N, C-alpha and C positions, 0 to 999 in steps of 0.2 A: 338051644341056646336061643335067648330072646333077641329083640331087636336091641335093645340097650346095650346088651352086652356086646353084640357085632359092633355098633357105633363105638364102645368102649376100646375094643380091640384094634380097629381102624385107626383111631387117634393115637394110639400107642405106638404102631408101626410107623405113622407119620412123624412123630417125634424123634423116633430113632433113626429115621432115614436124614432128619434136618441135623441130629447130633454128630453123625459119622456118615459122611457121604460116600459114596461107592466110589468115586473117582476123585481124586486130589487136584484140582485146577490150579493152584497156586505154584510159584516157580520155587527151585530149591532155594534160591537165594533170600535170606532172610533180612539181613541188616544192609543189603546194597542199596544204591541210589539210581532209580531208572533213569536212562538216557532220555525216553520221550515215551509217549503213550500211543499205543497203535489200535484202532478201533476201541478205545476204552481200556484196554489192557497194557498194562507198564513194561517197558522194555529196557531190560537191563544190561543187554550187549547187542552191538551191532551186528547186523546179518553180514554172512560172508560174502554174499554176491551183490553186497550194496557198493555202487559207484558214486564218489564225490567228486565234482570237478575241482581242479586247483584252485580256481578263483571263486569258489561257492561261497567260502568263509572268509572273504576278505573284506574288510570294512575300511572305508575311508571315513576318519572322524571330522575332518575339515576339508571342504572344497573352496576353491579361489577361482577368481574370475581372471587371473592373471599375474604376471610377476609382480607388478606393482602393490596388487592386493595381498600377495603373500607377505612381500617385504613390510607392507605397513601393518599386518597383522603379528609379525614377529616382533616388531618395534612395538607396537600398544601392549601388546600381551606381558611384556617384561617391563612396562613404565618406562622406556627409553625416552631421552629426550629428543625430539626430530631434528631440532638444531644441532645437537653433537651425539651423533649417532657412534655407538662403539662397533666399528668395522669388523672388528676380529671374530667377535661373538655373533654379530647378525650373519657375518658371511658363512661361518661355519654351520649354523642352523639352517640357512638358506640352502647350502650345498648338501646338507642332509636330507632334506625335503626332496631336492632336485634329483638324487642318486635314487631315492625311493620311488619317484615317478618315471624315471628313465627305464626302470626295470619292467614297467608294466604297459606304459603307453610312451613310444620314444618320439611320436610326432608332436604329441603334446609338451614334451620335454624341450624340445628345440626353442621354443619361445623362452622358457626359462632358464636355459643355457646362455642365452644372450645377456639376460640381466645377471647371471652368475660371473660371466667375463667381466662385466661393467663393474661388480662390486670388487672383483680380485684387482682390477686396474686400479681401482679407487684406493684399496689397502695398500698396494703397492707404491704409490704415490706418496701416501703418508707417511710411509717408512723413510722414504728419502728425506735429506735435509733440505728445509726450505730456502730457497733462493729469492731474493728481493727483485722485483721488476727494474727495467732501465729507468724509469721515473722515480726510484726510490720508494714506492710504496709497496706494502706487503702483497705478495702472491695470493690470488685467491683460493679459498679452501677447496680442496679436489671435490669435497662433498656437497658444494654449492649445488651444482646441477641436479643431482639426485634429490636433494631435499626439497629444490622449487618442485620437482616433478612430484613428488610424494604429496605436498602440501596441495597442489593442484589436484590431483586425484582424490585426496581424502574429501576436498570441497564438492568435487563432483557426486562422489558418494554418498556425502550426507545429503546433497540435494535431491538425488535420485530415491533415498530413502523417505525424505518428507512427501516427495510426490506419490511414491507406494502408498503412504498412509491415507491419503485423500480418498474419499468415497469413490469407487468404479463402479459403473453401470455392469452387471451381471456378474461381479465379484461380491460385493456388499450390499447392493440394492437391487431390486428388478423394478422394471417399469410396468406401473398398473395399468392393465386393460379394463374398461369398464364397457359393459354393452349396456345402453339405453333403449328400451322398447320403444319404438315409434307409435304415437297413438294414431287411431282411425281417422280423427277429426283433424282436417290439416289447418296448422298455424300459421297466419301471413305475419311477416315482420311488421314491427311498428316503422310508421313512415318519420324519417327525421325531417326536422325543420329545414335544413340544408337542401335535402331533397325537393321538399317541397317550393322553397325558392327557386331551385333550378328549374322546375316543371313550369313554374310560373313564368320565368324568365324566356322559355322556349316558347310559351304561348304568345306573349307579347312581340317577341320576333317573329312569327308566323303572320301576326295579326298586321304588322308593319309592312309586310310583303304584298298584302292584297287590298290596303288602304288607297282611296282615291285623292288625287292632289288637284284641286282646280285654281286653275290660273284666270285671275282677274285683270281686265285692262284699265289702266290707268293713263289719262291724258296728262302728259307732262310736256312743258313748254320750254324749249332751250332758250329763245330769246328773254321769257321771264327769269331764267336763272342768269343770264348774263345780266339783266338789270340788277338784280340783287347783289353780285359779286361787285359790279363796280359802285354801288351804294355802300358797301361794306368797306372799300379800299378808300373810299374818298375820307373817311374819318381818321385813316391810319396811314402812317408813311410806308410802313412795312406789314407783313402779315405772314406768318406761317402757313405753309401750304395745307397742312391739317387742320386747321383753324377754319377753313372755307367750306368744311365738309360737315354736314348735320346727319351722324350716324345713327340718330335716333329715329329718323323717316324712313328709313329702309334702304335696300340695295338700289331698287330702281331710281329713288331720288338721287343717290350719290353718284350713279352713273352718268344721269344727265346733268348734273352739276359740274362733272369731270369734262364732260362734252362740251358745256357752255364755257369752261376755261379755257379749253383749248382753242375754241372758237374764238374767244377774246384775244389770244394771243396771235392767232393767226392774223386778225385784222389789226395787230399792233395796238390794241388799248391796254393791255397789261404786259409787265415783263416778270419774268420767272427767273430767279437769279440764285447761284450757289457760290459761296465763298471758295470752296475746294472741294475735292471728292469725300462722299459719304457725309458732308456736313448738311445741316438743315436748310431746307428749300425755302426761299422767300417769294412772296408774290407781292407787286406794287401797281401803280398806277404809271404807264408808260408817259415819258416828258414829250408833250407834242410841241413842234415847233411854233414861234410866235406868228 
């Protein structure tokens, strides 16, 4: 047998093996629906030793944050008017949910049972005949307090949803961290004009601390200033006190002028008068006896 014949015989054996495999790996079920796939193979019946916990397949389609949330959901889902709640229908649906919740979680159901008692009380009060108050006005609707609580809760819930839609750090966006490589050459900051002005003021302040003050001696005569004051008073009957001082000549001249005025008053050559406290002070020549 040649090599070509051997190759042809091997190919025929391979095709026969593919057409009719030695062992059948398919299941006996032909048109059944598989429960699941295990390692890629269809699973048409559950294993006998498979344990499924009782709560494994339990699904809650709606979750509520409290009794008011559940009650508001029942009202909005059926398009009831909040200001005119049909208490019979709402109470029945509410009690059905509470009964389902009580079977699974008794501690959580306690809070809902309190609201259920309130709904039953409102329903009972609505069945009683309405009595007018002592003032003649109609009695308040038993549902008024419940409506007020529902409207306030709905406002807070909508406000919380609007706040939740705002972008939040870590949920909607992240803070970008940028690393800037520092250059080897140092960069000194620019000098501001205010900083330069402040530095110049410090230099001037230090210069004033070490500056020299020269005191010059000036000879001033008290008698000469006394004569000047007498000459100025001779032409006026009265003269205001501040008009007798020439402030342009400096403090030493003013001091000597004041001493000369005191000396004239001591010798009774002038009179210093004032009409009343805090009034202007006037100076005049003294009246000498004849």
